[in-house]
N, CA, C and O of each residue as an XYZ file, in Angstrom:
572
protein
N      12.134    -58.965     21.310
C      11.733    -59.881     20.243
C      12.391    -59.327     18.960
O      12.297    -58.130     18.688
N      13.070    -60.216     18.157
C      13.673    -59.748     16.855
C      12.558    -59.330     15.858
O      11.458    -59.879     15.814
N      12.934    -58.349     15.099
C      12.000    -57.956     14.084
C      12.609    -58.166     12.690
O      13.767    -57.819     12.454
N      11.872    -58.698     11.834
C      12.334    -59.122     10.526
C      11.675    -58.162      9.419
O      10.523    -57.758      9.576
N      12.371    -57.840      8.396
C      11.738    -57.035      7.269
C      10.447    -57.787      6.864
O      10.476    -59.006      6.692
N       9.327    -57.071      6.716
C       8.031    -57.703      6.306
C       7.984    -58.049      4.864
O       7.152    -58.866      4.470
N       8.856    -57.459      4.015
C       8.809    -57.792      2.549
C      10.294    -57.709      2.113
O      11.193    -57.376      2.886
N      10.472    -58.030      0.847
C      11.800    -58.019      0.367
C      11.993    -56.796     -0.562
O      11.942    -56.933     -1.785
N      12.214    -55.610      0.024
C      12.451    -54.434     -0.731
C      13.684    -54.593     -1.644
O      14.544    -55.423     -1.350
N      13.787    -53.862     -2.687
C      15.045    -54.033     -3.506
C      16.201    -53.458     -2.655
O      16.057    -52.473     -1.930
N      17.361    -54.143     -2.793
C      18.524    -53.795     -1.971
C      19.007    -52.386     -2.367
O      18.792    -51.954     -3.500
N      19.624    -51.709     -1.483
C      20.293    -50.463     -1.644
C      21.550    -50.751     -2.494
O      22.194    -51.784     -2.309
N      21.885    -49.877     -3.388
C      23.071    -50.066     -4.223
C      23.881    -48.804     -4.342
O      23.374    -47.694     -4.501
N      25.235    -49.053     -4.252
C      26.157    -47.967     -4.352
C      27.310    -48.371     -5.384
O      27.893    -49.454     -5.333
N      27.547    -47.461     -6.243
C      28.443    -47.782     -7.359
C      29.880    -47.225     -6.989
O      30.039    -46.124     -6.461
N      30.873    -48.058     -7.305
C      32.288    -47.832     -6.918
C      33.197    -48.178     -8.170
O      32.831    -48.983     -9.026
N      34.354    -47.540     -8.210
C      35.353    -47.922     -9.212
C      36.658    -48.312     -8.468
O      37.068    -47.671     -7.500
N      37.270    -49.376     -8.965
C      38.506    -49.827     -8.334
C      39.601    -48.703     -8.631
O      39.828    -48.299     -9.772
N      40.207    -48.274     -7.577
C      41.323    -47.273     -7.714
C      42.726    -47.942     -7.670
O      42.927    -49.062     -7.200
N      43.625    -47.174     -8.183
C      45.032    -47.809     -8.311
C      45.571    -48.210     -6.948
O      46.239    -49.238     -6.830
N      45.289    -47.401     -5.893
C      45.835    -47.646     -4.644
C      45.240    -48.957     -3.987
O      45.734    -49.434     -2.965
N      44.216    -49.477     -4.594
C      43.519    -50.632     -3.981
C      44.034    -51.969     -4.603
O      43.619    -53.035     -4.147
N      44.907    -51.938     -5.609
C      45.381    -53.188     -6.198
C      46.796    -53.562     -5.889
O      47.592    -52.750     -5.416
N      47.092    -54.791     -6.161
C      48.441    -55.224     -5.946
C      49.192    -55.121     -7.312
O      48.680    -54.477     -8.227
N      50.381    -55.737     -7.463
C      51.153    -55.675     -8.673
C      50.515    -56.368     -9.877
O      50.881    -56.081    -11.017
N      49.562    -57.281     -9.637
C      48.939    -57.954    -10.704
C      47.551    -57.232    -11.035
O      46.694    -57.802    -11.710
N      47.390    -56.007    -10.545
C      46.198    -55.160    -10.724
C      44.880    -55.815    -10.194
O      43.784    -55.505    -10.661
N      45.033    -56.701     -9.236
C      43.886    -57.355     -8.531
C      43.620    -56.608     -7.222
O      44.562    -56.206     -6.539
N      42.356    -56.423     -6.873
C      42.044    -55.738     -5.593
C      42.599    -56.640     -4.387
O      42.296    -57.832     -4.318
N      43.368    -56.062     -3.506
C      43.828    -56.695     -2.324
C      42.647    -56.988     -1.520
O      41.734    -56.163     -1.493
N      42.567    -58.150     -0.819
C      41.369    -58.627     -0.148
C      40.862    -57.747      0.939
O      39.648    -57.662      1.123
N      41.706    -57.089      1.671
C      41.163    -56.232      2.736
C      40.387    -55.029      2.312
O      39.658    -54.439      3.111
N      40.534    -54.641      1.029
C      39.753    -53.515      0.537
C      38.314    -53.825      0.365
O      37.495    -52.906      0.331
N      37.938    -55.131      0.250
C      36.520    -55.412      0.129
C      35.741    -54.974      1.376
O      34.617    -54.486      1.258
N      36.321    -55.141      2.554
C      35.729    -54.596      3.806
C      35.474    -53.081      3.728
O      34.437    -52.587      4.171
N      36.432    -52.371      3.163
C      36.299    -50.981      2.993
C      35.139    -50.646      2.034
O      34.344    -49.757      2.337
N      35.022    -51.351      0.864
C      33.883    -51.208      0.011
C      32.551    -51.296      0.679
O      31.625    -50.517      0.456
N      32.517    -52.370      1.573
C      31.271    -52.660      2.339
C      30.992    -51.607      3.394
O      29.837    -51.253      3.631
N      32.064    -51.091      4.044
C      31.946    -50.070      5.059
C      31.421    -48.809      4.439
O      30.506    -48.189      4.982
N      32.004    -48.386      3.250
C      31.494    -47.168      2.542
C      30.026    -47.349      2.174
O      29.237    -46.419      2.336
N      29.645    -48.524      1.682
C      28.286    -48.740      1.320
C      27.344    -48.657      2.470
O      26.263    -48.077      2.369
N      27.747    -49.230      3.553
C      26.878    -49.148      4.830
C      26.678    -47.634      5.264
O      25.578    -47.252      5.661
N      27.696    -46.840      5.185
C      27.528    -45.459      5.449
C      26.623    -44.781      4.478
O      25.839    -43.925      4.887
N      26.678    -45.104      3.232
C      25.829    -44.504      2.293
C      24.361    -44.970      2.457
O      23.405    -44.220      2.260
N      24.253    -46.293      2.842
C      22.923    -46.783      3.196
C      22.283    -45.996      4.283
O      21.118    -45.619      4.161
N      22.997    -45.727      5.354
C      22.500    -44.917      6.497
C      22.147    -43.500      6.054
O      21.141    -42.926      6.471
N      23.034    -42.942      5.170
C      22.759    -41.606      4.699
C      21.445    -41.662      3.818
O      20.600    -40.779      3.963
N      21.274    -42.599      2.982
C      20.059    -42.700      2.119
C      18.792    -42.928      3.011
O      17.681    -42.572      2.619
N      18.984    -43.505      4.166
C      17.789    -43.712      5.039
C      17.520    -42.543      6.018
O      16.660    -42.615      6.897
N      18.298    -41.475      5.816
C      18.042    -40.197      6.523
C      18.822    -39.929      7.794
O      18.471    -39.046      8.576
N      19.848    -40.672      7.988
C      20.766    -40.403      9.083
C      21.583    -39.186      8.667
O      22.361    -39.300      7.720
N      21.457    -38.035      9.311
C      22.095    -36.799      8.824
C      23.573    -36.836      8.679
O      24.128    -36.352      7.693
N      24.237    -37.427      9.689
C      25.652    -37.505      9.637
C      26.089    -38.924     10.071
O      26.331    -39.177     11.251
N      26.179    -39.803      9.125
C      26.515    -41.215      9.499
C      27.816    -41.402     10.273
O      28.019    -42.440     10.903
N      28.654    -40.454     10.234
C      29.953    -40.559     10.932
C      29.785    -40.309     12.455
O      30.657    -40.676     13.242
N      28.632    -39.668     12.867
C      28.406    -39.392     14.258
C      27.564    -40.533     14.878
O      26.769    -41.153     14.172
N      27.723    -40.811     16.153
C      26.909    -41.802     16.864
C      25.487    -41.464     16.716
O      25.122    -40.290     16.782
N      24.663    -42.435     16.518
C      23.180    -42.202     16.414
C      22.567    -41.563     17.699
O      21.619    -40.781     17.622
N      23.133    -41.917     18.866
C      22.721    -41.303     20.124
C      23.945    -41.093     21.015
O      24.900    -41.868     20.961
N      23.913    -40.090     21.797
C      25.127    -39.770     22.677
C      25.506    -41.059     23.496
O      24.693    -41.681     24.179
N      26.823    -41.386     23.351
C      27.327    -42.515     24.138
C      27.050    -43.946     23.624
O      27.434    -44.950     24.223
N      26.338    -43.959     22.442
C      25.937    -45.296     21.929
C      26.376    -45.311     20.409
O      26.376    -44.285     19.729
N      26.719    -46.455     19.966
C      27.070    -46.631     18.565
C      26.996    -48.125     18.234
O      26.913    -49.007     19.088
N      27.034    -48.329     16.868
C      27.109    -49.681     16.385
C      28.603    -50.042     16.265
O      29.457    -49.249     15.868
N      28.836    -51.304     16.642
C      30.174    -51.805     16.430
C      30.135    -53.203     15.672
O      29.186    -53.965     15.857
N      31.111    -53.505     14.872
C      31.135    -54.715     14.193
C      31.362    -55.941     15.140
O      32.354    -56.037     15.862
N      30.397    -56.836     15.077
C      30.582    -58.095     15.864
C      31.129    -59.157     15.007
O      31.957    -59.941     15.470
N      30.722    -59.238     13.777
C      31.257    -60.332     12.825
C      31.156    -59.799     11.399
O      30.240    -59.059     11.040
N      32.129    -60.208     10.616
C      32.142    -59.913      9.210
C      32.649    -61.113      8.510
O      33.792    -61.508      8.741
N      31.821    -61.762      7.609
C      32.280    -62.897      6.807
C      32.261    -62.530      5.371
O      31.321    -61.883      4.908
N      33.231    -62.907      4.673
C      33.354    -62.578      3.201
C      33.477    -63.854      2.447
O      34.094    -64.799      2.939
N      32.925    -63.925      1.290
C      33.123    -65.078      0.339
C      33.580    -64.561     -1.025
O      32.870    -63.807     -1.689
N      34.768    -64.978     -1.424
C      35.420    -64.519     -2.612
C      35.045    -65.384     -3.812
O      35.327    -66.582     -3.760
N      34.423    -64.876     -4.909
C      34.032    -65.696     -5.973
C      34.848    -65.328     -7.231
O      35.143    -66.211     -8.037
N      35.210    -64.081     -7.413
C      35.960    -63.625     -8.553
C      36.686    -62.353     -8.164
O      36.180    -61.597     -7.335
N      37.885    -62.082     -8.747
C      38.660    -60.899     -8.334
C      38.210    -59.679     -9.114
O      37.906    -59.764    -10.304
N      38.172    -58.586     -8.459
C      38.022    -57.272     -9.092
C      39.354    -56.788     -9.535
O      40.351    -57.129     -8.898
N      39.456    -55.983    -10.627
C      40.639    -55.466    -11.193
C      40.666    -53.952    -11.365
O      39.629    -53.289    -11.365
N      41.854    -53.432    -11.509
C      42.019    -51.979    -11.642
C      41.040    -51.371    -12.626
O      40.926    -51.859    -13.751
N      40.324    -50.313    -12.238
C      39.447    -49.473    -12.976
C      38.069    -50.040    -13.338
O      37.274    -49.436    -14.059
N      37.830    -51.284    -12.768
C      36.487    -51.887    -13.001
C      35.478    -51.147    -12.180
O      35.733    -50.751    -11.042
N      34.274    -50.960    -12.803
C      33.068    -50.368    -12.115
C      32.348    -51.540    -11.508
O      32.232    -52.601    -12.121
N      31.834    -51.333    -10.225
C      30.981    -52.434     -9.646
C      29.955    -51.830     -8.732
O      30.145    -50.717     -8.242
N      28.931    -52.494     -8.500
C      27.846    -52.105     -7.599
C      27.931    -52.918     -6.333
O      28.123    -54.132     -6.395
N      27.796    -52.300     -5.215
C      27.674    -52.961     -3.926
C      26.266    -52.814     -3.416
O      25.797    -51.707     -3.154
N      25.588    -53.949     -3.274
C      24.200    -53.965     -2.731
C      24.180    -54.270     -1.295
O      25.078    -54.946     -0.792
N      23.210    -53.807     -0.619
C      23.100    -53.902      0.835
C      21.622    -54.046      1.183
O      20.766    -53.348      0.640
N      21.354    -54.945      2.074
C      20.011    -55.076      2.681
C      20.037    -55.633      4.069
O      20.905    -56.443      4.395
N      19.122    -55.230      4.887
C      19.081    -55.715      6.243
C      18.342    -57.086      6.131
O      17.291    -57.206      5.500
N      18.937    -58.074      6.761
C      18.232    -59.394      6.761
C      17.664    -59.720      8.070
O      16.831    -60.623      8.152
N      18.050    -59.050      9.123
C      17.578    -59.316     10.513
C      17.862    -58.170     11.475
O      18.931    -57.560     11.471
N      16.865    -57.914     12.287
C      17.205    -57.010     13.430
C      16.756    -57.650     14.633
O      15.571    -57.946     14.783
N      17.735    -57.908     15.598
C      17.459    -58.538     16.844
C      17.287    -57.458     17.940
O      17.055    -56.293     17.618
N      17.390    -57.811     19.140
C      17.247    -56.886     20.255
C      18.338    -55.759     20.247
O      18.064    -54.580     20.469
N      19.572    -56.213     19.977
C      20.654    -55.259     19.950
C      21.522    -55.343     18.744
O      22.505    -54.610     18.643
N      21.186    -56.246     17.783
C      22.025    -56.433     16.611
C      21.270    -56.204     15.314
O      20.042    -56.268     15.252
N      22.044    -55.939     14.299
C      21.455    -55.862     12.988
C      22.398    -56.639     11.998
O      23.619    -56.488     12.014
N      21.760    -57.459     11.160
C      22.578    -58.257     10.167
C      22.306    -57.690      8.758
O      21.161    -57.485      8.354
N      23.460    -57.437      8.000
C      23.371    -56.929      6.598
C      23.909    -58.064      5.719
O      24.859    -58.766      6.069
N      23.237    -58.211      4.529
C      23.739    -58.993      3.495
C      24.206    -58.041      2.389
O      23.435    -57.210      1.910
N      25.465    -58.168      1.992
C      26.071    -57.324      1.006
C      26.612    -58.172     -0.142
O      26.975    -59.338      0.013
N      26.645    -57.513     -1.311
C      27.130    -58.239     -2.524
C      27.819    -57.303     -3.458
O      27.367    -56.175     -3.654
N      28.900    -57.739     -4.040
C      29.651    -56.935     -5.015
C      29.395    -57.618     -6.377
O      29.624    -58.818     -6.533
N      28.889    -56.784     -7.410
C      28.778    -57.324     -8.746
C      29.269    -56.333     -9.679
O      28.918    -55.160     -9.553
N      30.135    -56.740    -10.706
C      30.641    -55.913    -11.702
C      29.487    -55.358    -12.547
O      28.533    -56.060    -12.883
N      29.622    -54.045    -12.881
C      28.580    -53.434    -13.796
C      28.450    -54.255    -15.129
O      29.456    -54.570    -15.765
N      27.294    -54.564    -15.498
C      26.979    -55.355    -16.665
C      27.040    -56.833    -16.473
O      26.809    -57.560    -17.439
N      27.337    -57.343    -15.293
C      27.339    -58.746    -14.954
C      26.240    -59.094    -13.945
O      25.657    -58.207    -13.322
N      25.974    -60.340    -13.796
C      24.993    -60.828    -12.857
C      25.474    -61.551    -11.680
O      24.880    -61.551    -10.602
N      26.640    -62.207    -11.935
C      27.186    -63.118    -10.877
C      28.037    -62.223     -9.923
O      28.740    -61.310    -10.357
N      27.939    -62.519     -8.661
C      28.675    -61.733     -7.637
C      30.210    -61.986     -7.728
O      30.627    -63.089     -8.079
N      30.995    -61.025     -7.431
C      32.416    -61.243     -7.188
C      32.712    -61.535     -5.757
O      33.692    -62.214     -5.449
N      31.860    -61.023     -4.842
C      32.167    -61.132     -3.454
C      30.826    -60.979     -2.768
O      29.969    -60.202     -3.190
N      30.662    -61.771     -1.659
C      29.487    -61.660     -0.811
C      29.880    -61.531      0.637
O      30.907    -62.078      1.037
N      29.082    -60.810      1.464
C      29.425    -60.652      2.839
C      28.201    -60.614      3.688
O      27.126    -60.209      3.246
N      28.371    -61.042      4.927
C      27.394    -60.826      5.968
C      28.113    -60.107      7.103
O      29.134    -60.545      7.633
N      27.513    -58.988      7.429
C      28.148    -58.130      8.485
C      27.094    -57.929      9.581
O      25.950    -57.561      9.314
N      27.532    -58.190     10.851
C      26.647    -58.006     11.961
C      27.133    -56.894     12.906
O      28.239    -56.971     13.442
N      26.312    -55.878     13.103
C      26.597    -54.798     14.018
C      25.828    -54.972     15.244
O      24.695    -55.451     15.229
N      26.455    -54.570     16.364
C      25.751    -54.652     17.725
C      25.707    -53.207     18.229
O      26.705    -52.488     18.178
N      24.536    -52.797     18.714
C      24.297    -51.507     19.280
C      24.913    -51.561     20.662
O      24.600    -52.445     21.460
N      25.812    -50.588     20.948
C      26.635    -50.736     22.155
C      26.657    -49.412     22.972
O      26.740    -48.316     22.417
N      26.578    -49.570     24.324
C      26.857    -48.445     25.161
C      28.401    -48.385     25.252
O      29.053    -49.304     25.746
N      28.930    -47.303     24.772
C      30.347    -47.154     24.543
C      31.100    -47.044     25.895
O      32.220    -47.543     26.008
N      30.538    -46.439     26.853
C      31.181    -46.287     28.157
C      31.297    -47.631     28.921
O      32.319    -47.934     29.536
N      30.229    -48.399     28.852
C      30.138    -49.653     29.576
C      30.619    -50.885     28.680
O      30.815    -51.997     29.171
N      30.789    -50.602     27.356
C      31.164    -51.695     26.426
C      30.222    -52.882     26.487
O      30.679    -54.025     26.516
N      28.929    -52.644     26.507
C      28.006    -53.732     26.510
C      26.819    -53.498     25.415
O      26.547    -52.368     25.010
N      26.238    -54.499     25.038
C      25.094    -54.396     24.065
C      23.931    -53.788     24.770
O      23.667    -54.005     25.953
N      23.199    -52.953     23.913
C      21.989    -52.265     24.498
C      20.899    -52.460     23.473
O      21.225    -52.665     22.304
N      19.643    -52.413     23.820
C      18.609    -52.497     22.762
C      18.600    -51.390     21.738
O      18.804    -50.227     22.085
N      18.366    -51.729     20.466
C      18.269    -50.832     19.481
C      16.913    -50.095     19.603
O      15.856    -50.725     19.623
N      16.971    -48.695     19.687
C      15.718    -47.954     19.925
C      14.799    -47.997     18.558
O      15.287    -48.103     17.432
N      13.507    -47.906     18.814
C      12.526    -48.031     17.715
C      12.833    -47.061     16.493
O      12.637    -47.426     15.333
N      13.283    -45.912     16.792
C      13.515    -44.967     15.647
C      14.746    -45.454     14.804
O      14.819    -45.224     13.597
N      15.653    -46.100     15.460
C      16.811    -46.649     14.602
C      16.322    -47.903     13.853
O      16.712    -48.129     12.708
N      15.490    -48.698     14.482
C      14.931    -49.917     13.803
C      14.204    -49.418     12.455
O      14.377    -49.982     11.375
N      13.433    -48.378     12.624
C      12.692    -47.890     11.510
C      13.623    -47.390     10.419
O      13.449    -47.708      9.242
N      14.636    -46.585     10.831
C      15.692    -46.113      9.918
C      16.406    -47.243      9.180
O      16.519    -47.195      7.955
N      16.860    -48.194      9.854
C      17.542    -49.359      9.319
C      16.693    -50.095      8.268
O      17.186    -50.535      7.229
N      15.459    -50.201      8.574
C      14.575    -50.992      7.620
C      14.094    -50.130      6.454
O      13.493    -50.612      5.494
N      14.394    -48.793      6.583
C      13.917    -47.948      5.483
C      12.452    -47.711      5.419
O      11.897    -47.359      4.378
N      11.817    -47.912      6.569
C      10.330    -47.707      6.602
C       9.940    -46.310      6.830
O       8.749    -46.002      6.880
């Protein structure tokens, strides 16, 4: 049975600065880098929730894999801008977790970019979805 967050805790936030290597000739962030910003934020989210080494699988032979990532572009980020990436869990199913992520320039309110990313907990040897264990559900929800 899917479990939903019981309340709306404030989203996790991670601050980033646009680096030279992430922009094109017009000093606008190349679109693929937004996925990198989200990936870095998800790792920091896990670290903040107590996962000792987010680069290691949470259990031997099992790990989360990306099932879907959708991005919506509202405004371009430019070289050297500071921005915050917010992240929150919106749903945890039997084997999947859905994250809502947003990029907002520091000092502004309107998002530059929004994303929904779905991870599926996977048995890596069998390449099939497996149930998310209770301790990971607790960790993901920040409880």
